[in-house]
Kinemage of the C-alpha trace (Angstrom):
@kinemage 1
@onewidth
@group {chain A} dominant
@subgroup {mainchain}
@vectorlist {calphas} color= white
{ca met a 1} P -16.981 -0.786 3.807
{ca arg a 2} L -14.388 1.220 5.416
{ca ala a 3} L -11.424 3.088 3.956
{ca ile a 4} L -7.753 4.047 5.071
{ca ile a 5} L -5.904 6.856 3.518
{ca leu a 6} L -2.175 7.168 3.966
{ca ala a 7} L -1.291 10.911 4.224
{ca ala a 8} L 1.540 11.172 6.827
{ca gly a 9} L 4.676 11.585 4.457
{ca val a 10} L 6.689 14.831 3.880
{ca gly a 11} L 7.116 14.821 0.097
{ca arg a 12} L 10.664 16.152 -0.039
{ca arg a 13} L 11.073 15.481 -3.635
{ca leu a 14} L 8.586 18.289 -4.471
{ca ala a 15} L 10.920 20.955 -2.895
{ca pro a 16} L 12.247 22.074 -6.177
{ca met a 17} L 8.921 23.227 -7.129
{ca gly a 18} L 8.472 25.260 -3.834
{ca trp a 19} L 6.022 22.951 -2.341
{ca asp a 20} L 6.557 22.204 1.372
{ca lys a 21} L 2.933 21.175 2.360
{ca pro a 22} L 1.677 17.551 2.465
{ca lys a 23} L 1.285 16.181 -1.105
{ca cys a 24} L -2.370 15.268 -0.628
{ca leu a 25} L -3.098 19.055 -0.533
{ca leu a 26} L -1.932 19.758 -4.177
{ca glu a 27} L -4.762 21.045 -6.052
{ca phe a 28} L -5.876 19.719 -9.570
{ca gly a 29} L -8.800 21.415 -11.262
{ca gly a 30} L -9.543 23.347 -8.108
{ca arg a 31} L -9.706 20.363 -5.872
{ca thr a 32} L -6.976 18.840 -3.701
{ca leu a 33} L -5.802 15.202 -4.005
{ca leu a 34} L -7.361 14.305 -0.667
{ca ser a 35} L -10.661 15.922 -1.684
{ca arg a 36} L -10.789 14.112 -4.802
{ca thr a 37} L -9.977 10.755 -2.994
{ca leu a 38} L -12.684 11.416 -0.503
{ca gly a 39} L -15.195 12.231 -3.309
{ca ala a 40} L -14.367 8.998 -4.909
{ca leu a 41} L -15.020 7.020 -1.813
{ca ala a 42} L -18.247 8.983 -1.075
{ca ala a 43} L -19.442 8.279 -4.502
{ca tyr a 44} L -19.197 4.523 -3.876
{ca gly a 45} L -20.838 4.715 -0.460
{ca val a 46} L -17.636 4.599 1.716
{ca glu a 47} L -18.264 6.942 4.633
{ca asp a 48} L -16.233 5.435 7.451
{ca val a 49} L -12.615 6.642 6.734
{ca ala a 50} L -9.430 6.595 8.666
{ca ile a 51} L -6.680 9.070 7.718
{ca val a 52} L -3.210 8.554 8.920
{ca val a 53} L -1.481 11.943 9.292
{ca gly a 54} L 2.072 13.245 10.192
{ca his a 55} L 3.795 16.066 8.341
{ca gln a 56} L 1.770 19.251 8.948
{ca gln a 57} L -1.275 17.174 9.885
{ca glu a 58} L -3.119 20.313 11.094
{ca leu a 59} L -3.215 21.480 7.366
{ca val a 60} L -4.506 17.997 6.284
{ca gln a 61} L -7.324 18.166 8.926
{ca ala a 62} L -8.279 21.670 8.030
{ca gly a 63} L -8.460 20.810 4.371
{ca val a 64} L -11.029 17.939 4.557
{ca gly a 65} L -14.240 19.709 4.960
{ca asp a 66} L -17.442 18.084 5.681
{ca tyr a 67} L -17.247 14.424 5.341
{ca pro a 68} L -19.603 11.915 7.162
{ca arg a 69} L -17.210 10.116 9.391
{ca ile a 70} L -13.388 10.556 9.691
{ca thr a 71} L -11.108 8.986 12.355
{ca trp a 72} L -7.608 10.787 12.517
{ca ile a 73} L -4.670 8.537 13.317
{ca glu a 74} L -1.408 10.324 13.987
{ca asn a 75} L 2.023 8.867 12.991
{ca pro a 76} L 4.237 10.715 15.157
{ca asp a 77} L 7.410 8.965 13.708
{ca phe a 78} L 6.406 9.951 10.139
{ca ala a 79} L 9.954 11.600 9.476
{ca thr a 80} L 11.710 8.234 10.300
{ca thr a 81} L 9.291 5.521 9.216
{ca asn a 82} L 7.444 4.756 6.034
{ca thr a 83} L 4.033 3.394 4.958
{ca ile a 84} L 4.351 0.112 6.597
{ca his a 85} L 4.323 1.892 9.997
{ca ser a 86} L 1.541 4.270 9.068
{ca leu a 87} L -0.668 1.474 7.809
{ca trp a 88} L 0.147 -0.572 11.038
{ca leu a 89} L -1.142 2.375 13.167
{ca ala a 90} L -4.546 2.078 11.345
{ca his a 91} L -4.671 -1.735 12.036
{ca glu a 92} L -7.940 -1.498 13.927
{ca phe a 93} L -9.595 -0.659 10.530
{ca leu a 94} L -8.287 -3.942 9.287
{ca asn a 95} L -10.861 -6.065 10.684
{ca asp a 96} L -13.396 -6.030 7.820
{ca asp a 97} L -13.521 -5.168 3.967
{ca val a 98} L -11.596 -2.065 3.528
{ca val a 99} L -10.341 0.192 0.812
{ca leu a 100} L -6.855 1.387 0.969
{ca cys a 101} L -5.421 4.554 -0.808
{ca asn a 102} L -2.134 6.422 -0.835
{ca ala a 103} L -2.971 10.032 -0.495
{ca asp a 104} L -0.632 11.201 -3.295
{ca val a 105} L -2.540 9.494 -6.232
{ca leu a 106} L -4.647 11.293 -8.634
{ca phe a 107} L -7.015 8.797 -10.142
{ca asp a 108} L -10.326 8.592 -11.943
{ca ala a 109} L -13.136 7.622 -9.383
{ca ala a 110} L -14.243 4.824 -11.784
{ca ile a 111} L -10.868 2.858 -10.746
{ca leu a 112} L -12.429 2.534 -7.280
{ca gly a 113} L -15.621 1.355 -8.786
{ca asp a 114} L -13.870 -1.269 -10.739
{ca leu a 115} L -12.184 -2.530 -7.488
{ca met a 116} L -15.349 -2.667 -5.579
{ca ala a 117} L -17.097 -4.529 -8.163
{ca cys a 118} L -14.444 -7.238 -7.995
{ca asp a 119} L -15.205 -10.352 -6.056
{ca gly a 120} L -12.599 -10.565 -3.211
{ca ser a 121} L -9.408 -8.425 -2.902
{ca ala a 122} L -7.843 -6.721 -5.726
{ca leu a 123} L -5.118 -3.928 -6.493
{ca ala a 124} L -5.408 -1.370 -9.133
{ca val a 125} L -2.515 -1.900 -11.678
{ca glu a 126} L -1.548 0.263 -14.728
{ca glu a 127} L -0.433 -2.047 -17.264
{ca lys a 128} L 2.826 -0.364 -18.755
{ca pro a 129} L 6.564 -0.942 -18.919
{ca cys a 130} L 8.107 0.058 -15.546
{ca gly a 131} L 11.283 1.356 -14.257
{ca ala a 132} L 13.186 0.748 -10.917
{ca glu a 133} L 11.072 3.288 -8.891
{ca glu a 134} L 7.623 1.831 -9.552
{ca val a 135} L 6.037 -0.670 -7.289
{ca lys a 136} L 5.445 -3.465 -9.654
{ca val a 137} L 3.363 -6.583 -9.766
{ca val a 138} L 3.705 -10.079 -11.306
{ca ile a 139} L 0.686 -12.087 -12.234
{ca asp a 140} L -0.242 -15.527 -13.094
{ca ser a 141} L -2.712 -16.484 -15.942
{ca asp a 142} L -5.790 -15.898 -13.704
{ca asp a 143} L -4.644 -12.329 -12.933
{ca arg a 144} L -3.682 -13.312 -9.535
{ca ile a 145} L -0.941 -11.286 -8.161
{ca thr a 146} L 1.956 -13.400 -6.991
{ca arg a 147} L 4.649 -10.837 -6.393
{ca ile a 148} L 4.768 -7.293 -5.626
{ca gly a 149} L 7.675 -4.733 -4.895
{ca lys a 150} L 9.942 -2.248 -6.438
{ca glu a 151} L 12.843 -4.785 -6.682
{ca leu a 152} L 11.083 -6.920 -9.242
{ca ala a 153} L 12.562 -7.319 -12.724
{ca pro a 154} L 10.436 -5.067 -14.983
{ca val a 155} L 10.371 -7.684 -17.862
{ca asp a 156} L 8.560 -9.940 -15.571
{ca cys a 157} L 5.775 -7.425 -14.460
{ca leu a 158} L 2.414 -6.409 -15.599
{ca gly a 159} L 2.793 -2.940 -14.587
{ca glu a 160} L 2.528 -0.711 -11.743
{ca phe a 161} L 0.270 -0.835 -8.609
{ca ile a 162} L -0.980 2.695 -8.283
{ca gly a 163} L -1.558 2.649 -4.619
{ca val a 164} L -5.432 2.057 -4.607
{ca ala a 165} L -6.724 -1.374 -3.375
{ca lys a 166} L -9.569 -3.248 -1.793
{ca phe a 167} L -9.209 -6.030 0.642
{ca asp a 168} L -11.903 -8.356 1.840
{ca arg a 169} L -12.142 -9.240 5.539
{ca asp a 170} L -9.914 -12.260 5.371
{ca ala a 171} L -7.292 -10.476 3.435
{ca ala a 172} L -7.449 -7.463 5.582
{ca met a 173} L -6.928 -9.368 8.772
{ca ala a 174} L -3.997 -11.338 7.281
{ca leu a 175} L -2.524 -7.834 6.256
{ca ala a 176} L -2.847 -6.686 9.867
{ca val a 177} L -0.859 -9.948 11.069
{ca ser a 178} L 1.843 -9.241 8.629
{ca leu a 179} L 2.021 -5.500 9.472
{ca arg a 180} L 2.288 -6.303 13.140
{ca arg a 181} L 5.207 -8.828 12.405
{ca tyr a 182} L 7.243 -5.977 10.484
{ca asn a 183} L 6.556 -3.339 13.050
{ca glu a 184} L 6.444 -5.229 16.368
{ca val a 185} L 8.624 -8.175 15.839
{ca leu a 186} L 11.080 -7.293 13.074
{ca arg a 187} L 11.101 -3.557 13.838
{ca glu a 188} L 11.429 -2.987 10.156
{ca arg a 189} L 9.342 0.217 10.108
{ca gly a 190} L 11.095 1.961 7.025
{ca leu a 191} L 9.661 -0.312 4.437
{ca phe a 192} L 6.653 0.457 2.123
{ca phe a 193} L 3.468 -1.386 3.047
{ca glu a 194} L 3.635 -3.320 -0.075
{ca ala a 195} L 6.050 -5.748 1.728
{ca ala a 196} L 3.047 -6.820 3.876
{ca val a 197} L 0.905 -7.111 0.994
{ca gly a 198} L 3.310 -9.531 -0.647
{ca asp a 199} L 2.970 -11.725 2.266
{ca val a 200} L -0.825 -11.733 1.864
{ca ala a 201} L -0.433 -12.403 -1.876
{ca ser a 202} L 1.564 -15.471 -1.163
{ca glu a 203} L -1.283 -17.106 0.751
{ca arg a 204} L -4.450 -15.506 -0.500
{ca val a 205} L -5.898 -14.520 -3.815
{ca leu a 206} L -5.324 -10.715 -4.768
{ca arg a 207} L -6.499 -9.855 -8.068
{ca ala a 208} L -5.009 -7.359 -10.569
{ca val a 209} L -7.657 -4.929 -12.008
{ca arg a 210} L -6.267 -3.154 -14.980
{ca leu a 211} L -7.010 0.702 -15.325
{ca gly a 212} L -8.046 0.098 -18.933
{ca gly a 213} L -8.763 3.663 -20.145
{ca his a 214} L -9.008 5.066 -16.575
{ca arg a 215} L -6.337 7.617 -15.689
{ca ala a 216} L -3.920 7.624 -12.651
{ca val a 217} L -0.768 9.423 -11.527
{ca glu a 218} L 1.335 8.909 -8.530
{ca ile a 219} L 2.624 12.311 -7.352
{ca asp a 220} L 6.396 12.016 -6.410
{ca thr a 221} L 8.050 14.620 -8.262
{ca pro a 222} L 7.625 18.142 -9.955
{ca glu a 223} L 7.682 16.162 -13.284
{ca asp a 224} L 4.705 13.966 -11.995
{ca val a 225} L 2.840 17.083 -11.075
{ca ala a 226} L 3.343 18.355 -14.655
{ca ala a 227} L 2.202 14.912 -16.127
{ca ala a 228} L -0.931 14.807 -13.840
{ca arg a 229} L -2.061 18.366 -14.909
{ca arg a 230} L -1.521 17.439 -18.556
{ca leu a 231} L -3.354 14.131 -18.212
{ca phe a 232} L -6.397 15.502 -16.102
{ca ser a 233} L -6.745 18.824 -18.136
{ca ala a 234} L -8.996 16.980 -20.656
């Protein structure tokens, strides 16, 4: 099992709290988001990790510490592209089973365990009412994801995809094909990678794995930081 962590973004919405470093270096309980993600991966035996960096990449690299195997991938166009491009740059890691994590998510390691225990491909989903900003999923009666995206009507959705997923080899290779189309053919590099995931979901089985009692917060705003500190203080 391999993993890809997307950590190239700027995180401009944290500016009001005076934060100008990569979001993955925010600390919770004395550990950075990136350190927590790497710790979760290591706990489940994932040692081969690609980290896509951009904004202040030297700080991210310096903050990793001792991890068995890390491949650094640079997105030099991080300021003008989005995660669909960052993930495409790591497409060589999409040739086998792979875990995918956004670097700005604080989550219980057990969520990763639930994903890895699921047969096939799966996305971690927080079952809740959503607004316009969340990446939402629609499922069928078998918990198969049929649609994913921010633009979906909240009333139709199970909840929010938290940015942590597992793809089996077949789905990972299909994801690489879709990423290539968006990046190299359509040149639509400003999208979120979930656009490509939606293509995969239309042809292959992607399950929704509910968080249950596990915790997760995507960090975008100072309010998210405050909520994460409250939730993970217990």
